[in-house]
N, C-alpha and C positions, 0 to 999 in steps of 0.2 A: 553487327548485331547476329543472332542466330535464329534461324526459323526451322522448325521440324513439323512437317506435314504429315499426318496419317490419319486414315478414314475421314472423320467428319471434324478433326481439329487442329489446330495449330499451337505449337509451342513457340514463343518468341520472346528473347531477352537479349540483353546488350552483352557484348563480349567484355572482357575484363582487361583493363589496362592497370588496376592497382590491385594489390593483395593486402591482407592484414591478419591480425590475431583475435579481433573481436567482431562479430558480425550480428546484426539484429534482423529478425525475421518477424513481421507483425502479424501474418496470418499462418496459422497451423492448425490443422484439424484432423480428426480420425473419424470418418463416416458421418460428420455433421453436414445435414442437408444432403447426404448422399456422397460427399466428396471426401477425399482423403489426401494428406500433404507429405510430400516426400522431399528431403533436403540433400542436395549433392554438394559436397565438399571436396574441392581438387587441391591437390599438393604438387605443384610443378616444381619443387625444390628437389635436391640430391638426397635428403636425409628423411627419415620416418618422422611423423608429427604425431603428438598426442592430440585427440580432438573430442572436445567435451560439448554436449548440447543440454542446454537447460531448459526444459518446456515449464510453462508458466500459464495455467489457465483454468477451465472448469470442466467437470465432468456433467454431461447433461442427460439424465435418464429419459428425458422427453424435451419438447420444445417450450416448456414452461420455466421461464427463468427462476421463479420462486423454488424450483426443486434442483437448480444446478448447485454444485458444490466446489469450493476451490481445490486445484488438485496441481501439483508439480511433480516433476520426474526428471532426473540428471542420468545420462548415458555418456560413457566415455569409450572411445575405440581408438585404434592405432590407424594412422592413414600414412600408407606407405609412400615412398619417394615417387614421384612421377605417376600418381595414381589418384583415384578418386574413390569415395564410400558414400553410401546412401543411408541417411537415417529415415527410417519409415515404420510406422507401426498402425496397423488396422486389420480387423477381422482376425483371421488366424494367422497372420503374419507378426511374430513377435521380434524384439531387438536380435535375439539370438540367431533366428532364421535368416534376416536381412545382412547382419554384419559378419556372422560366420568366421572366417579365418582371421578377421581383423580384430579377433579377442574384445568384442563389445561386451561391457558389464554396465548394469544398472548401479550407479555409485552414489544415489541420494535421491530425496524428494519423498513425497507420499507413496510413489510406487515401490521403492525399495522398502520402506516402513510396512506397507502392506503386503509385500511380495507379489505385485502384480507385474506380469511380464508383458502385458498389452493394457491399452488404454480401456478396452472392453471389459477387462478383468476388474476395473474400477467400478463398473455399473452402469455405463452408458457411453455416450459420444463425448469426444473431446473437442473443445473450441479454445483457443488461445494464441499464445506466441513463443517465440523461442530465442534464445542468444547461444550463438557459437563462440567458444574460447579455445584457442588453441596455442601450443608453445612454438609455433613457426609460422610462417606466412602462408596462407590459403586464400582461395576464393570460393564464394557460395553462391547457389542458385536454388531456387524452390519451384517445384511443380505441385500442382493441385489439380486432381482428375477423379472423376467417379469411376466406379467399377467397370462399367461397360465401355469406357472409353469415349463415350459420346459428348462429354463436356470436360474442358479442362483449361489450365492457364498456367504460365510461368512468371516469376518475377525474380530479379536480382536482390540478393541480400544488401543489407545498408551498413556502412561503416559509421563510426561515431561522427567523423567529419561531414556525413551528410545530413546529420540531423538539424532542425531549425525550430524556431519558436512558432513558425506559422507554415502550413502546407497548403498546397492547392491541388484538387483533383479537377482536371480540365473537363471531365465528363461526369456528370451525374444525372440520373433519371429515375423516375417512378413510373413503371409500366408504360414506358413511352418505345413503341415499336416492339412491345411485348418485353422489353429488357428494363431491369431495375438494378441500381448499382448500391453496394454498400463500401464503405470505407473504413479500413481497420487502421487504427492509429496506435503506435506503441510508443510508451515513455521510456526512454533508455536511462533517464536519470536516477539518482539513488533516492530521490525523494518523491512523493506523490505530487501529482500536477493536476491543474484544473483545465479543461479544455472547452473551449466554446467553438460553436459552428456557425457558418454563414452559407445560406444556399442562394446562389445569384441565378436569375432566369434568363435563359435565351430568348432572344427576340423573336423566335420561331414559334414560340408557344404562349397562350394566355392564361395558363393555370397558375394560381397563385404559389409562390415557393414554399416548401415546407418548413419547419423549424423544429429544433430540438434543444433540450434544456443542456445547461452546461454539465460536464462529466468530469468526475474525479478518477484520474487513472493512476493507480498505484505504482510504485517504482517497479520497472522491469515487465509491466503487464501491458496489455492492450485493450482496446474497446472498439466494438463495430458501430459506426455511425449508419443508421440503416433507417429508411422510410418504406415500408412495404406497400405493395399493391392493396387497393380496397381501404386505403386510411384516408381517402378524400383528395388525394394529389395526382390520382392516375393522369398521365399523359404529360407530366411535369418532365422539363429537360433544362439543364443547365450545368452549373460547375458548384463545387463544394470547397469551402476554406476552412481549415481547423487551426486554431491558434491557442497559444498558452502565453501567459505575462510570466511564467516561471523559468524562462530561458530556453536555450537551443536544446529541446528535450525529445522532440518528436520526429518519428519517421513512419511512413504509411504507404499501404497500397489500396488500390480500389479494384473490386471484383464486380463485373458487370455481366449479369447472367440473365439468361432468357428463361422464363418459366418451363421448367421440364426440358431443357435443352442446352445450347451451346452456351459458353461462358469464356470470358476474357479477363486477364489480370493484368494489371499495369502499376508501376511505382507512381506515387504521387510526386510533387515537385516543391522542393524548399523554395519559399518566398523571401526576397531581401528584406 
């Protein structure tokens, strides 16, 4: 595993023993809740690799879900041999700034249709997921941080072989020790799937477990299962299971954040 400690935060993610040509990333955002996501793609091979990221999510002009609009964007860049590149888009940083000599180009989606070089140009914050596709073997990790560097986390991208019909987040909580968790579940299959959730309460607390309705997740999209503070479940602690009857379609991560402060991000686990 890898740990990078700087100022008030730690990045921790597992080292890679497997590479692939298709990677799934359940959480991508640009200035949503003050955090933005960068995607690092590394090519350990001896030849250049064409790398494409497909963003799939919504643009939020505010935090009212009724005002969010669907949004996609496709960006392609060259990943040199024995090197890495970062896909990142937030604030005044656009894809040209970040990719530079790697010849990054917007090649599809709503961003190309509308001529948007940043998510901000689309009219708000971005929240969604992404898929990385390459013509050579690569590894992918993701980092999610706020502008001040006081809150951040990292997680490994997922290969299709890691997807499952049921996932578990071993930690879930609602305003417990000032931390609240959200779990982002991505559907990697080619058809929509219905996902149900089960919250299991730790014996450490007596607060009733929350519940959420089933959620239809579109092909290639993600959804955030989240129970916020002030909803009647403050002080709850336990775990979360997300399941579908539609096959091995799910990958996910959990974001565990302190109000106005530190955060951690970790991969969920596939259940047998």
